[in-house]
C-alpha positions as CSV (number, residue, x, y, z in Angstrom):
1,M,27.1,-2.8,-11.0
2,S,25.1,-1.0,-13.6
3,L,22.4,1.2,-11.9
4,T,19.6,3.1,-13.6
5,R,17.0,5.5,-12.3
6,C,13.5,5.4,-13.8
7,A,11.3,8.4,-14.3
8,N,9.7,7.8,-10.9
9,G,13.1,7.9,-9.1
10,H,13.6,4.2,-8.4
11,M,17.2,2.9,-8.6
12,F,17.6,-0.6,-10.0
13,S,20.2,-2.9,-11.6
14,T,20.0,-3.1,-15.3
15,R,22.0,-6.2,-15.3
16,K,19.4,-8.0,-13.2
17,H,16.2,-6.3,-14.5
18,G,17.1,-5.0,-18.0
19,S,15.6,-1.7,-19.0
20,I,12.2,-2.2,-17.2
21,C,11.9,-0.8,-13.6
22,P,10.9,-3.7,-11.3
23,Y,8.9,-1.3,-9.0
24,C,6.7,0.5,-11.5
25,S,7.3,-1.3,-14.9
26,I,8.5,1.8,-16.7
27,S,10.9,1.3,-19.5
28,V,14.1,3.4,-19.4
29,E,16.8,4.1,-22.0
30,Q,20.0,2.2,-21.4
31,A,22.8,4.5,-20.3
32,P,26.4,3.9,-21.3
33,S,28.0,1.4,-18.9
34,G,28.9,2.8,-15.5
35,D,26.7,5.8,-15.8
36,V,23.6,6.4,-13.7
37,K,20.7,7.4,-16.0
38,K,18.8,10.4,-14.5
39,P,15.4,11.6,-15.7
40,A,15.3,15.1,-17.2
41,R,14.3,17.5,-14.5
42,A,14.4,21.2,-13.8
43,E,17.8,22.3,-12.4
44,E,16.3,23.4,-9.1
45,E,15.0,19.9,-8.5
46,E,18.6,18.6,-8.7
47,K,19.7,20.5,-5.7
48,T,20.0,18.6,-2.4
49,M,17.5,19.9,0.1
50,P,17.5,19.2,3.9
51,Y,14.8,16.8,5.2
52,L,12.9,18.6,7.9
53,G,10.7,15.7,9.0
54,E,7.0,15.5,9.0
55,T,5.3,18.7,9.6
56,T,1.7,17.4,10.0
57,G,2.4,15.1,13.0
58,I,1.8,11.4,13.4
59,E,-1.3,9.8,11.8
60,P,-2.4,7.3,14.5
61,V,-3.1,3.7,13.6
62,T,-6.7,2.5,14.0
63,G,-6.2,-1.2,13.3
64,W,-4.1,-3.8,11.3
65,L,-4.3,-6.4,8.7
66,V,-2.0,-9.4,9.3
67,C,-1.1,-11.7,6.5
68,I,-1.8,-15.3,7.6
69,E,-1.5,-17.0,4.2
70,G,0.3,-15.9,1.0
71,P,3.7,-14.5,0.0
72,Q,3.7,-11.9,2.8
73,L,3.0,-14.4,5.6
74,G,3.4,-12.6,9.0
75,Q,3.5,-9.1,7.5
76,D,1.3,-6.5,9.1
77,Y,-0.4,-3.5,7.5
78,R,-1.5,-0.4,9.3
79,I,-5.1,0.8,8.9
80,M,-5.6,4.5,9.4
81,A,-8.8,6.6,9.9
82,E,-11.2,6.9,6.9
83,K,-10.5,5.2,3.6
84,N,-7.5,2.8,3.1
85,F,-7.2,1.7,-0.5
86,I,-5.6,-1.7,-1.0
87,G,-3.5,-2.9,-3.9
88,R,0.1,-3.6,-5.2
89,S,0.8,0.0,-6.5
90,E,2.9,2.5,-4.6
91,E,0.0,4.9,-4.5
92,M,-2.1,2.5,-2.3
93,H,-2.4,3.2,1.4
94,I,-2.0,-0.6,2.0
95,R,0.5,-1.9,-0.5
96,I,0.7,-5.7,-0.7
97,L,3.6,-7.0,-2.7
98,G,4.3,-10.5,-4.0
99,D,0.7,-11.6,-4.9
100,N,0.1,-10.7,-8.5
101,A,-3.5,-11.9,-8.1
102,I,-4.1,-8.7,-6.1
103,S,-5.0,-5.8,-8.4
104,R,-2.4,-3.0,-8.7
105,R,-5.0,-0.3,-7.7
106,N,-8.2,-0.4,-5.6
107,H,-8.6,-4.2,-5.1
108,A,-10.6,-3.4,-2.0
109,V,-11.0,-0.6,0.6
110,I,-11.0,-0.7,4.4
111,V,-12.7,2.2,6.0
112,Y,-12.6,3.3,9.7
113,D,-15.4,5.7,10.5
114,P,-14.2,7.7,13.6
115,K,-17.6,9.1,14.3
116,K,-19.4,5.8,14.4
117,R,-16.2,3.9,15.6
118,N,-16.5,1.0,13.2
119,F,-14.7,-0.6,10.3
120,Y,-16.0,-1.6,6.9
121,L,-14.7,-3.6,4.0
122,L,-15.7,-2.3,0.6
123,P,-15.2,-3.9,-2.8
124,G,-12.7,-2.0,-5.0
125,D,-13.2,-0.9,-8.5
126,A,-10.7,-3.4,-9.9
127,S,-11.6,-6.7,-11.5
128,G,-10.5,-8.8,-8.5
129,L,-12.9,-9.9,-5.8
130,A,-12.4,-9.4,-2.1
131,Y,-13.7,-12.1,0.3
132,H,-14.9,-11.6,3.9
133,N,-15.1,-14.8,5.9
134,N,-15.2,-16.8,2.6
135,E,-18.1,-14.7,1.2
136,A,-17.5,-12.4,-1.8
137,V,-17.9,-8.7,-1.0
138,Y,-20.3,-6.8,-3.4
139,S,-21.3,-4.1,-1.0
140,P,-19.9,-2.6,2.3
141,V,-19.5,-5.2,5.1
142,E,-18.9,-4.3,8.7
143,L,-15.7,-5.8,10.1
144,A,-15.3,-7.4,13.5
145,A,-12.0,-8.4,15.2
146,Y,-10.4,-11.5,13.8
147,D,-12.5,-11.6,10.6
148,V,-10.6,-13.1,7.7
149,I,-10.2,-11.1,4.5
150,Q,-9.0,-12.8,1.3
151,L,-7.5,-10.7,-1.6
152,G,-5.9,-12.6,-4.5
153,R,-4.1,-15.7,-3.1
154,S,-3.5,-14.0,0.3
155,K,-5.5,-14.1,3.5
156,F,-5.4,-11.6,6.3
157,I,-6.8,-11.4,9.8
158,F,-8.3,-8.0,10.7
159,I,-7.3,-6.6,14.1
160,A,-9.1,-3.5,15.4
161,L,-7.5,-1.0,17.8
162,C,-10.1,1.8,17.8
163,G,-13.7,1.2,18.4
164,V,-16.0,1.0,21.4
165,H,-13.1,0.3,23.9
166,F,-10.6,2.8,22.6
167,E,-10.4,6.0,20.5
168,W,-7.6,8.5,19.9
169,N,-8.2,12.0,21.2
170,N,-9.2,14.6,18.7
171,D,-5.8,16.4,19.1
172,M,-4.0,13.4,17.6
173,G,-3.1,13.3,13.9
C-alpha cells in the first residue's frame, strides 16, 4: 500500500485518493513508491515524545445533537459550555462529516450559557442557512429539548443535559 502524509499529518492511500488528502484537501507531492512522504519539520519535532494525557481535566458535556436524518443518522455530537462552532472542518467543535451541504466552517453555532442555564442556536458566518423547527435562523434562537435543527441535508434533535434541573459544579472542567 502506498501511504502518504499531508502537511497536516494525515496518513492516506495515494492509490485510493491520488495526491489530494481526503481529510483536508491539501495536495502533496508523490513520493517514490513504497516511501512515506513526510512534511519538512524541525528535527526536534521528529522525536517521539510520551503522551502524558490531558492536563486540564474533563470538559463536561452540557447537551447533545443527535442526527435523525442524513448521512450520519444515529450519530451524537457533544455540546460543551459556551460556544460550539458547527461545520465539516477539523477545527470545528462539532464536526459533521458526509453532508457537503454543511459549510466547512461556522455553518451555525450552539451556545450554552452556564450563568443563565440556557442554550441558543446562532446563525454562522458561512453561506448555508440553519433551520430551527423548520424556520430559518437569522438571529439567536433559544433552544428547548427535542427541538429539530436542520443543517444542509441533515436534521438533528437537540437534547439538553444542563439547565434548570441540572448543572455541573464549578469545580468541574
